[in-house]
N, CA, C and O atoms as a printed pandas DataFrame, in Angstrom:
     atom_number atom_name residue_name chain_id  residue_number  x_coord  y_coord  z_coord
0              1         N          MET        A               1   -5.903   13.510   13.041
1              2        CA          MET        A               1   -6.057   14.120   11.745
2              3         C          MET        A               1   -7.248   13.465   11.051
3              4         O          MET        A               1   -7.293   12.243   10.909
4              5         N          ALA        A               2   -8.205   14.272   10.621
5              6        CA          ALA        A               2   -9.383   13.768    9.920
6              7         C          ALA        A               2   -9.167   13.919    8.411
7              8         O          ALA        A               2   -8.758   14.977    7.931
8              9         N          PHE        A               3   -9.444   12.866    7.693
9             10        CA          PHE        A               3   -9.265   12.882    6.251
10            11         C          PHE        A               3  -10.594   13.108    5.556
11            12         O          PHE        A               3  -11.629   12.608    5.997
12            13         N          ARG        A               4  -10.561   13.857    4.477
13            14        CA          ARG        A               4  -11.759   14.031    3.659
14            15         C          ARG        A               4  -12.065   12.740    2.918
15            16         O          ARG        A               4  -13.231   12.382    2.749
16            17         N          ASN        A               5  -11.042   12.047    2.479
17            18        CA          ASN        A               5  -11.186   10.811    1.708
18            19         C          ASN        A               5  -10.746    9.607    2.529
19            20         O          ASN        A               5   -9.850    8.867    2.124
20            21         N          LYS        A               6  -11.376    9.414    3.675
21            22        CA          LYS        A               6  -10.998    8.312    4.559
22            23         C          LYS        A               6  -11.120    6.960    3.855
23            24         O          LYS        A               6  -10.332    6.047    4.103
24            25         N          GLU        A               7  -12.109    6.843    2.983
25            26        CA          GLU        A               7  -12.306    5.574    2.267
26            27         C          GLU        A               7  -11.089    5.236    1.409
27            28         O          GLU        A               7  -10.686    4.076    1.322
28            29         N          LEU        A               8  -10.507    6.254    0.777
29            30        CA          LEU        A               8   -9.318    6.011   -0.045
30            31         C          LEU        A               8   -8.124    5.595    0.809
31            32         O          LEU        A               8   -7.337    4.737    0.408
32            33         N          VAL        A               9   -7.993    6.197    1.975
33            34        CA          VAL        A               9   -6.906    5.837    2.889
34            35         C          VAL        A               9   -7.111    4.402    3.377
35            36         O          VAL        A               9   -6.171    3.608    3.402
36            37         N          ASP        A              10   -8.340    4.081    3.761
37            38        CA          ASP        A              10   -8.640    2.714    4.210
38            39         C          ASP        A              10   -8.373    1.698    3.101
39            40         O          ASP        A              10   -7.814    0.630    3.349
40            41         N          LYS        A              11   -8.774    2.038    1.882
41            42        CA          LYS        A              11   -8.542    1.144    0.742
42            43         C          LYS        A              11   -7.046    0.961    0.500
43            44         O          LYS        A              11   -6.587   -0.135    0.178
44            45         N          GLY        A              12   -6.293    2.048    0.660
45            46        CA          GLY        A              12   -4.842    1.958    0.491
46            47         C          GLY        A              12   -4.212    0.992    1.483
47            48         O          GLY        A              12   -3.382    0.161    1.114
48            49         N          PHE        A              13   -4.617    1.109    2.759
49            50        CA          PHE        A              13   -4.086    0.192    3.770
50            51         C          PHE        A              13   -4.517   -1.241    3.499
51            52         O          PHE        A              13   -3.733   -2.170    3.697
52            53         N          THR        A              14   -5.744   -1.432    3.051
53            54        CA          THR        A              14   -6.230   -2.775    2.733
54            55         C          THR        A              14   -5.417   -3.379    1.590
55            56         O          THR        A              14   -5.066   -4.558    1.628
56            57         N          ASN        A              15   -5.119   -2.570    0.575
57            58        CA          ASN        A              15   -4.310   -3.051   -0.552
58            59         C          ASN        A              15   -2.899   -3.433   -0.106
59            60         O          ASN        A              15   -2.353   -4.440   -0.555
60            61         N          ILE        A              16   -2.318   -2.633    0.772
61            62        CA          ILE        A              16   -0.975   -2.934    1.273
62            63         C          ILE        A              16   -0.991   -4.227    2.087
63            64         O          ILE        A              16   -0.121   -5.082    1.918
64            65         N          LYS        A              17   -1.976   -4.367    2.966
65            66        CA          LYS        A              17   -2.076   -5.599    3.761
66            67         C          LYS        A              17   -2.244   -6.814    2.862
67            68         O          LYS        A              17   -1.652   -7.864    3.113
68            69         N          SER        A              18   -3.045   -6.673    1.819
69            70        CA          SER        A              18   -3.260   -7.766    0.882
70            71         C          SER        A              18   -1.961   -8.140    0.170
71            72         O          SER        A              18   -1.655   -9.319   -0.005
72            73         N          GLY        A              19   -1.207   -7.128   -0.236
73            74        CA          GLY        A              19    0.068   -7.383   -0.905
74            75         C          GLY        A              19    1.066   -8.081    0.001
75            76         O          GLY        A              19    1.790   -8.975   -0.436
76            77         N          ILE        A              20    1.105   -7.674    1.259
77            78        CA          ILE        A              20    2.023   -8.309    2.214
78            79         C          ILE        A              20    1.594   -9.746    2.488
79            80         O          ILE        A              20    2.432  -10.636    2.632
80            81         N          LYS        A              21    0.289   -9.963    2.560
81            82        CA          LYS        A              21   -0.215  -11.324    2.760
82            83         C          LYS        A              21    0.179  -12.215    1.580
83            84         O          LYS        A              21    0.537  -13.378    1.764
84            85         N          THR        A              22    0.110  -11.662    0.374
85            86        CA          THR        A              22    0.516  -12.411   -0.816
86            87         C          THR        A              22    1.998  -12.763   -0.750
87            88         O          THR        A              22    2.392  -13.885   -1.069
88            89         N          LEU        A              23    2.818  -11.795   -0.332
89            90        CA          LEU        A              23    4.257  -12.063   -0.184
90            91         C          LEU        A              23    4.496  -13.173    0.843
91            92         O          LEU        A              23    5.317  -14.065    0.629
92            93         N          ASP        A              24    3.776  -13.105    1.942
93            94        CA          ASP        A              24    3.918  -14.121    2.984
94            95         C          ASP        A              24    3.556  -15.502    2.446
95            96         O          ASP        A              24    4.260  -16.475    2.713
96            97         N          LEU        A              25    2.471  -15.592    1.695
97            98        CA          LEU        A              25    2.066  -16.875    1.118
98            99         C          LEU        A              25    3.100  -17.383    0.117
99           100         O          LEU        A              25    3.376  -18.581    0.053
100          101         N          MET        A              26    3.666  -16.467   -0.659
101          102        CA          MET        A              26    4.677  -16.871   -1.633
102          103         C          MET        A              26    5.877  -17.505   -0.937
103          104         O          MET        A              26    6.447  -18.477   -1.433
104          105         N          VAL        A              27    6.259  -16.952    0.213
105          106        CA          VAL        A              27    7.409  -17.464    0.947
106          107         C          VAL        A              27    7.058  -18.764    1.670
107          108         O          VAL        A              27    7.824  -19.728    1.636
108          109         N          SER        A              28    5.900  -18.782    2.321
109          110        CA          SER        A              28    5.554  -19.952    3.137
110          111         C          SER        A              28    5.257  -21.185    2.297
111          112         O          SER        A              28    5.553  -22.303    2.718
112          113         N          ARG        A              29    4.683  -21.000    1.128
113          114        CA          ARG        A              29    4.368  -22.141    0.277
114          115         C          ARG        A              29    5.568  -22.616   -0.527
115          116         O          ARG        A              29    5.628  -23.766   -0.964
116          117         N          GLY        A              30    6.511  -21.720   -0.711
117          118        CA          GLY        A              30    7.683  -22.090   -1.501
118          119         C          GLY        A              30    7.317  -22.244   -2.959
119          120         O          GLY        A              30    6.156  -22.112   -3.344
120          121         N          GLY        A              31    8.298  -22.519   -3.741
121          122        CA          GLY        A              31    8.066  -22.734   -5.162
122          123         C          GLY        A              31    7.819  -21.467   -5.955
123          124         O          GLY        A              31    7.610  -21.527   -7.167
124          125         N          SER        A              32    7.839  -20.323   -5.293
125          126        CA          SER        A              32    7.633  -19.062   -6.003
126          127         C          SER        A              32    8.949  -18.607   -6.624
127          128         O          SER        A              32   10.025  -18.761   -6.047
128          129         N          ASP        A              33    8.825  -18.058   -7.784
129          130        CA          ASP        A              33    9.977  -17.537   -8.502
130          131         C          ASP        A              33   10.435  -16.237   -7.840
131          132         O          ASP        A              33    9.613  -15.442   -7.384
132          133         N          VAL        A              34   11.737  -16.031   -7.793
133          134        CA          VAL        A              34   12.297  -14.819   -7.193
134          135         C          VAL        A              34   11.794  -13.585   -7.920
135          136         O          VAL        A              34   11.500  -12.569   -7.291
136          137         N          ASN        A              35   11.694  -13.667   -9.233
137          138        CA          ASN        A              35   11.215  -12.518  -10.011
138          139         C          ASN        A              35    9.760  -12.190   -9.682
139          140         O          ASN        A              35    9.385  -11.019   -9.617
140          141         N          ASP        A              36    8.945  -13.221   -9.475
141          142        CA          ASP        A              36    7.549  -12.985   -9.081
142          143         C          ASP        A              36    7.482  -12.310   -7.718
143          144         O          ASP        A              36    6.680  -11.402   -7.504
144          145         N          PHE        A              37    8.328  -12.760   -6.803
145          146        CA          PHE        A              37    8.368  -12.169   -5.475
146          147         C          PHE        A              37    8.776  -10.699   -5.561
147          148         O          PHE        A              37    8.155   -9.839   -4.937
148          149         N          ARG        A              38    9.808  -10.420   -6.325
149          150        CA          ARG        A              38   10.272   -9.030   -6.473
150          151         C          ARG        A              38    9.207   -8.162   -7.134
151          152         O          ARG        A              38    9.035   -7.000   -6.767
152          153         N          LYS        A              39    8.498   -8.720   -8.103
153          154        CA          LYS        A              39    7.417   -7.977   -8.769
154          155         C          LYS        A              39    6.326   -7.624   -7.762
155          156         O          LYS        A              39    5.850   -6.489   -7.727
156          157         N          GLN        A              40    5.936   -8.594   -6.949
157          158        CA          GLN        A              40    4.914   -8.342   -5.928
158          159         C          GLN        A              40    5.415   -7.341   -4.889
159          160         O          GLN        A              40    4.659   -6.480   -4.438
160          161         N          LEU        A              41    6.673   -7.453   -4.514
161          162        CA          LEU        A              41    7.269   -6.520   -3.559
162          163         C          LEU        A              41    7.248   -5.095   -4.118
163          164         O          LEU        A              41    6.963   -4.141   -3.394
164          165         N          LYS        A              42    7.548   -4.963   -5.396
165          166        CA          LYS        A              42    7.514   -3.645   -6.036
166          167         C          LYS        A              42    6.087   -3.089   -6.054
167          168         O          LYS        A              42    5.893   -1.888   -5.866
168          169         N          GLU        A              43    5.099   -3.939   -6.277
169          170        CA          GLU        A              43    3.702   -3.507   -6.258
170          171         C          GLU        A              43    3.317   -2.981   -4.876
171          172         O          GLU        A              43    2.640   -1.958   -4.766
172          173         N          VAL        A              44    3.744   -3.673   -3.831
173          174        CA          VAL        A              44    3.454   -3.227   -2.470
174          175         C          VAL        A              44    4.138   -1.894   -2.202
175          176         O          VAL        A              44    3.539   -0.993   -1.616
176          177         N          TYR        A              45    5.370   -1.768   -2.623
177          178        CA          TYR        A              45    6.105   -0.516   -2.440
178          179         C          TYR        A              45    5.389    0.633   -3.154
179          180         O          TYR        A              45    5.277    1.729   -2.605
180          181         N          ASN        A              46    4.906    0.387   -4.372
181          182        CA          ASN        A              46    4.174    1.412   -5.116
182          183         C          ASN        A              46    2.877    1.795   -4.410
183          184         O          ASN        A              46    2.498    2.967   -4.406
184          185         N          LYS        A              47    2.197    0.821   -3.815
185          186        CA          LYS        A              47    0.978    1.110   -3.066
186          187         C          LYS        A              47    1.284    1.986   -1.850
187          188         O          LYS        A              47    0.508    2.878   -1.507
188          189         N          ILE        A              48    2.419    1.724   -1.207
189          190        CA          ILE        A              48    2.831    2.547   -0.066
190          191         C          ILE        A              48    3.106    3.977   -0.523
191          192         O          ILE        A              48    2.700    4.934    0.135
192          193         N          GLU        A              49    3.790    4.115   -1.641
193          194        CA          GLU        A              49    4.064    5.458   -2.168
194          195         C          GLU        A              49    2.773    6.186   -2.528
195          196         O          GLU        A              49    2.645    7.381   -2.262
196          197         N          ASP        A              50    1.814    5.479   -3.131
197          198        CA          ASP        A              50    0.533    6.088   -3.478
198          199         C          ASP        A              50   -0.205    6.566   -2.235
199          200         O          ASP        A              50   -0.767    7.661   -2.215
200          201         N          LEU        A              51   -0.197    5.732   -1.197
201          202        CA          LEU        A              51   -0.863    6.102    0.047
202          203         C          LEU        A              51   -0.158    7.279    0.706
203          204         O          LEU        A              51   -0.805    8.172    1.252
204          205         N          GLU        A              52    1.162    7.276    0.653
205          206        CA          GLU        A              52    1.936    8.382    1.215
206          207         C          GLU        A              52    1.581    9.696    0.514
207          208         O          GLU        A              52    1.421   10.727    1.168
208          209         N          THR        A              53    1.461    9.657   -0.802
209          210        CA          THR        A              53    1.083   10.836   -1.573
210          211         C          THR        A              53   -0.308   11.315   -1.183
211          212         O          THR        A              53   -0.534   12.513   -1.011
212          213         N          LEU        A              54   -1.233   10.380   -1.044
213          214        CA          LEU        A              54   -2.591   10.730   -0.649
214          215         C          LEU        A              54   -2.617   11.397    0.720
215          216         O          LEU        A              54   -3.297   12.406    0.908
216          217         N          VAL        A              55   -1.884   10.838    1.674
217          218        CA          VAL        A              55   -1.842   11.394    3.022
218          219         C          VAL        A              55   -1.212   12.789    3.005
219          220         O          VAL        A              55   -1.703   13.701    3.669
220          221         N          GLU        A              56   -0.136   12.951    2.253
221          222        CA          GLU        A              56    0.497   14.268    2.164
222          223         C          GLU        A              56   -0.448   15.291    1.547
223          224         O          GLU        A              56   -0.518   16.433    2.001
224          225         N          ARG        A              57   -1.169   14.880    0.516
225          226        CA          ARG        A              57   -2.115   15.785   -0.141
226          227         C          ARG        A              57   -3.231   16.173    0.819
227          228         O          ARG        A              57   -3.615   17.340    0.902
228          229         N          GLU        A              58   -3.745   15.187    1.540
229          230        CA          GLU        A              58   -4.805   15.463    2.526
230          231         C          GLU        A              58   -4.310   16.373    3.628
231          232         O          GLU        A              58   -5.026   17.283    4.045
232          233         N          ALA        A              59   -3.095   16.145    4.109
233          234        CA          ALA        A              59   -2.540   16.976    5.173
234          235         C          ALA        A              59   -2.359   18.406    4.687
235          236         O          ALA        A              59   -2.577   19.351    5.446
236          237         N          GLY        A              60   -1.961   18.575    3.424
237          238        CA          GLY        A              60   -1.801   19.901    2.865
238          239         C          GLY        A              60   -3.129   20.635    2.764
239          240         O          GLY        A              60   -3.199   21.833    3.039
240          241         N          VAL        A              61   -4.181   19.929    2.373
241          242        CA          VAL        A              61   -5.502   20.533    2.287
242          243         C          VAL        A              61   -6.000   20.931    3.657
243          244         O          VAL        A              61   -6.563   22.012    3.828
244          245         N          LEU        A              62   -5.794   20.055    4.647
245          246        CA          LEU        A              62   -6.249   20.372    6.005
246          247         C          LEU        A              62   -5.490   21.557    6.577
247          248         O          LEU        A              62   -6.060   22.392    7.280
248          249         N          ARG        A              63   -4.213   21.626    6.274
249          250        CA          ARG        A              63   -3.379   22.722    6.786
250          251         C          ARG        A              63   -3.766   24.055    6.151
251          252         O          ARG        A              63   -3.823   25.088    6.820
252          253         N          ASN        A              64   -4.031   24.008    4.837
253          254        CA          ASN        A              64   -4.319   25.236    4.098
254          255         C          ASN        A              64   -5.790   25.623    4.121
255          256         O          ASN        A              64   -6.165   26.702    3.661
256          257         N          GLY        A              65   -6.609   24.746    4.652
257          258        CA          GLY        A              65   -8.029   25.048    4.764
258          259         C          GLY        A              65   -8.731   24.629    3.567
259          260         O          GLY        A              65   -9.946   24.800    3.472
């Protein structure tokens, strides 16, 4: 599947990877507050939802021409 906005998809994946890396650092270093961890986890989840919406929109455009 070819995307018209490949840069946005790539940026979305980069943001998700960055968020997961932050979560990993929070756990490995310790001392992080549970609320901070949950806040970061929610941010990553929101980024996944945003990327999912973008992919669905792109797929709809490709399907409909």
